C-alpha positions in Angstrom: -106.3 6.7 -22.2 -103.8 5.3 -19.5 -102.7 2.8 -21.9 -102.1 5.4 -24.6 -100.0 7.4 -22.1 -98.0 4.3 -21.3 -97.1 3.8 -25.0 -96.4 7.5 -25.4 -94.1 7.4 -22.4 -92.1 4.6 -24.3 -91.7 6.8 -27.5 -94.4 5.5 -29.5 -97.0 7.5 -31.5 -100.4 6.3 -30.6 -103.7 6.1 -32.5 -106.8 5.0 -30.4 -110.1 4.6 -32.5 -112.5 5.6 -29.6 -115.0 7.7 -31.8 -115.1 5.6 -34.9 -118.6 4.1 -35.3 -119.6 3.5 -39.0 -118.2 1.3 -41.6 -117.3 4.4 -43.8 -115.1 5.7 -40.7 -113.5 2.2 -40.5 -112.5 2.3 -44.1 -111.3 5.9 -44.1 -109.6 6.1 -40.7 -108.7 2.8 -39.2 -107.6 1.0 -42.2 -105.5 4.0 -43.2 -103.9 4.1 -39.8 -103.3 0.3 -39.7 -101.5 0.5 -42.9 -99.3 3.2 -41.7 -98.6 1.5 -38.3 -95.7 -0.7 -37.1 -97.3 -2.4 -34.1 -100.9 -3.4 -33.1 -101.9 -3.7 -29.5 -105.3 -5.4 -29.0 -106.8 -5.0 -25.5 -110.0 -7.2 -25.5 -112.6 -6.1 -22.7 -115.7 -8.0 -21.8 -118.9 -7.3 -23.6 -122.2 -9.2 -23.2 -122.3 -12.4 -21.2 -123.1 -15.8 -23.1 -123.4 -19.1 -21.3 -121.3 -18.1 -18.5 -118.5 -16.7 -20.7 -118.2 -13.1 -22.3 -118.0 -11.9 -25.7 -115.2 -9.6 -26.7 -115.3 -6.4 -28.8 -116.7 -7.2 -32.3 -115.2 -4.0 -33.8 -111.8 -4.7 -32.2 -111.9 -8.2 -33.5 -112.5 -6.9 -37.0 -109.5 -4.5 -36.6 -107.3 -7.5 -35.3 -108.3 -9.5 -38.6 -107.4 -6.4 -40.7 -104.1 -6.2 -39.0 -103.4 -9.9 -39.4 -104.2 -9.6 -43.1 -101.8 -6.6 -43.5 -98.9 -8.8 -42.4 -98.2 -7.3 -38.9 -95.3 -9.0 -37.3 -95.8 -7.2 -34.0 -99.3 -8.0 -32.6 -100.1 -8.1 -28.9 -103.5 -9.6 -27.8 -104.4 -9.1 -24.3 -107.7 -10.4 -23.0 -109.8 -9.9 -19.9 -110.6 -13.1 -17.9 -113.5 -15.1 -19.4 -113.6 -13.9 -22.9 -114.7 -16.4 -25.6 -112.1 -17.1 -28.3 -114.4 -16.1 -31.2 -113.6 -14.9 -34.8 -109.9 -14.7 -35.7 -109.1 -15.1 -31.9 -109.9 -18.9 -32.2 -107.1 -19.2 -34.7 -104.3 -17.1 -33.0 -102.1 -18.4 -30.2 -102.2 -16.0 -27.2 -99.4 -16.3 -24.7 -100.0 -13.1 -22.8 -101.5 -12.9 -19.3 -105.3 -12.1 -18.8 -106.4 -9.1 -16.7 -109.3 -9.1 -14.3 -110.5 -5.6 -14.5 -109.4 -2.1 -15.4 -107.4 -1.8 -12.2 -104.8 -4.3 -13.2 -105.2 -3.9 -16.9 -102.3 -1.4 -17.1 -99.8 -3.6 -15.2 -100.6 -6.6 -17.5 -100.1 -4.6 -20.7 -96.9 -3.1 -19.3 -95.6 -6.5 -18.6 -96.6 -7.7 -22.0 -94.7 -4.8 -23.7 -91.6 -5.6 -21.7 -91.7 -9.4 -22.6 -92.3 -8.7 -26.3 -89.4 -6.1 -26.4 -91.3 -3.5 -28.4 -89.3 -0.5 -29.1 -90.1 2.6 -31.3 -87.0 2.0 -33.2 -88.7 -0.9 -35.0 -90.5 -0.2 -38.1 -92.3 -2.0 -40.9 -92.1 1.2 -43.1 -89.1 2.8 -44.7 -85.9 2.5 -42.7 -82.2 3.6 -43.2 -79.4 1.2 -42.7 -75.8 0.5 -43.8 -74.3 3.8 -44.2 -71.0 3.2 -45.9 -68.3 4.6 -48.1 -67.1 3.4 -51.6 -64.2 1.1 -51.0 -62.2 2.9 -53.7 -61.9 6.3 -55.2 -64.6 6.4 -58.0 -65.1 8.5 -61.1 -68.8 8.9 -62.0 -69.6 11.5 -64.5 -67.9 14.6 -63.6 -67.5 13.6 -59.9 -64.4 11.8 -58.5 -63.9 10.9 -55.1 -65.2 8.7 -52.3 -69.0 8.2 -52.3 -71.3 7.8 -49.4 -74.0 5.4 -49.8 -77.2 4.6 -47.7 -79.5 1.7 -47.9 -83.3 2.3 -47.6 -85.2 -0.6 -46.4 -88.9 -1.4 -47.1 -90.1 -3.4 -44.1 -93.6 -3.8 -45.3 -94.3 -7.5 -46.3 -97.2 -6.5 -48.7 -96.6 -3.7 -50.7 -93.6 -2.2 -52.7 -92.3 1.3 -52.1 -93.0 2.9 -55.5 -91.0 5.9 -56.8 -88.8 6.1 -53.7 -86.8 9.4 -54.1 -84.2 11.1 -52.0 -83.2 14.7 -51.4 -81.0 16.7 -49.1 -83.3 18.9 -47.3 -81.1 20.7 -44.6 -77.6 21.3 -43.9 -75.4 23.0 -41.1 -72.4 22.8 -38.8 -72.9 20.6 -35.8 -74.2 22.8 -32.8 -75.7 25.3 -35.1 -79.3 25.5 -36.7 -79.8 23.6 -39.8 -80.6 25.8 -42.9 -82.4 24.6 -46.1 -80.1 22.9 -48.6 -79.0 25.0 -51.6 -79.6 22.0 -53.8 -82.9 20.1 -53.2 -83.2 18.1 -56.5 -83.5 14.3 -56.3 -80.4 12.4 -55.5 -78.9 9.6 -57.7 -80.4 6.0 -57.1 -77.3 3.9 -56.8 -76.8 1.1 -59.3 -79.3 2.5 -62.0 -79.4 5.4 -64.4 -82.2 7.3 -62.6 -83.2 9.2 -59.4 -85.8 6.9 -57.8 -86.2 3.2 -56.8 -89.0 0.7 -56.7 -88.1 -1.1 -53.2 -89.9 -4.4 -53.2 -91.4 -5.7 -50.0 -88.9 -6.9 -47.4 -86.1 -5.4 -49.7 -83.8 -2.5 -49.9 -82.1 -0.2 -52.3 -79.2 2.4 -52.0 -78.9 6.1 -52.8 -75.8 8.2 -53.3 -75.8 10.7 -50.5 -72.7 12.7 -51.6 -69.2 12.5 -52.8 -66.1 13.8 -51.0 -63.7 14.6 -53.7 -63.7 16.8 -56.8 -65.9 17.9 -59.7 -64.2 18.1 -63.2 -64.9 20.1 -66.1 -64.4 17.8 -69.2 -63.9 20.8 -71.4 -60.6 21.9 -69.8 -57.4 20.0 -70.2 -55.5 21.2 -67.2 -54.2 18.9 -64.3 -56.1 19.3 -61.2 -54.6 20.2 -57.7 -54.4 19.1 -55.1 -54.7 15.5 -56.1 -56.7 12.8 -54.4 -54.6 9.9 -52.9 -55.5 6.7 -54.5 -57.2 8.5 -57.5 -57.5 6.3 -60.6 -55.8 6.9 -63.9 -58.6 8.5 -65.8 -56.9 8.6 -69.2 -56.5 12.3 -69.6 -55.9 15.4 -67.5 -58.9 17.4 -66.5 -59.4 20.6 -64.5 -61.0 19.8 -61.2 -63.0 22.0 -58.9 -62.1 20.6 -55.3 -61.6 19.2 -53.0 -65.1 19.5 -51.6 -68.5 17.8 -50.9 -70.7 17.2 -54.0 -74.2 15.9 -54.6 -74.7 13.4 -57.4 -78.1 14.8 -58.2 -80.6 15.7 -61.0 -79.4 19.4 -60.9 -78.0 19.9 -64.3 -76.1 23.3 -63.9 -72.3 23.0 -64.3 -70.4 22.7 -61.0 -73.8 23.2 -59.1 -73.6 20.0 -56.9 -70.9 21.5 -54.6 -72.1 21.9 -51.1 -70.9 24.9 -48.8 -69.1 22.5 -46.6 -65.5 22.9 -45.2 -63.3 21.0 -42.9 -65.0 20.3 -39.5 -68.2 18.5 -38.3 -71.5 18.9 -40.2 -75.0 17.6 -40.1 -77.2 16.8 -43.2 -80.8 16.0 -43.1 -82.2 13.8 -45.9 -85.7 13.1 -46.8 -87.0 9.9 -48.5 -90.3 9.8 -50.3 -92.4 6.9 -51.6 -96.0 6.5 -52.7 -98.2 5.6 -49.8 -95.3 5.7 -47.4 -94.7 8.3 -44.6 -91.7 10.5 -45.2 -88.6 9.1 -43.8 -86.2 11.8 -42.4 -82.6 10.8 -41.7 -79.9 13.1 -40.0 -76.4 12.3 -40.9 -73.2 13.7 -39.2 -70.2 14.2 -41.5 -66.7 14.5 -39.8 -64.1 16.0 -42.1 -60.6 16.2 -40.2 -59.2 16.2 -43.6 -60.4 15.4 -47.1 -58.8 12.0 -47.3 -60.5 10.2 -44.4 -64.1 11.5 -44.1 -66.3 9.8 -41.4 -70.2 9.6 -41.2 -72.7 8.3 -38.9 -76.5 8.1 -38.7 -77.8 10.3 -35.8 -81.5 9.9 -36.0 -84.3 8.8 -38.2 -88.0 9.3 -38.0 -91.2 9.2 -40.1 -93.7 12.1 -40.6 
């Protein structure tokens, strides 16, 4: 387990199939873990001797073939000296050093990880990227202001992320404990009339995280105050509940999307769900010195 400890010390979550024996267990556990993994490390120890050479692990060779068929981009194969290149190993180029015995295996694996540049930030699953504000003040439905968008990438090369849905799960001031969001309904899928995306392999789609601006009641014909600088001419005066931070969500209660956010620095945790994918949790920090120039950054993201 020293190799597992090495990977854990570098920030990786590790699955080691040391007790899996039967075909049913391979189907139920190893294949499931491989589908949900980002990287595959294959350390091939000697087995029986054949004509002066050694056979490697047959079970591990099968796992390598499964990983290869699943489209892994990060595979490290590290062989012990004298192992025959059988099975899929005969068709894969291996440029890592070999190790002589268990005593120097740790050092060889550590060197291979350094050369390959493996980091826990890489993922072939869902990943958040390109946090950005709308270029102009936008009016969408009853919301008017500057929208914050976030791209969700599907790094898998083999399957689509079906029914990818987002929600705001927690909220709080920076430095304080986060609390459950008062609005946990699905968020608007950017660019389509719905609240979920199909994200195709090696592609991405965007979600509306929130709007910094105002919420209008179209039944009232009263000019709003204070105005938003740069707001477009919307054709008629409306009463506006703002300024504030509002969700563009499926929650259909009038004026319900407003969040309990004031000027200052806040943290918001979003969860992204998709069929057959781990949940992606993204922590966003929102800085509101004033309502006209909001700033936002991604603090962390992880899968559960």
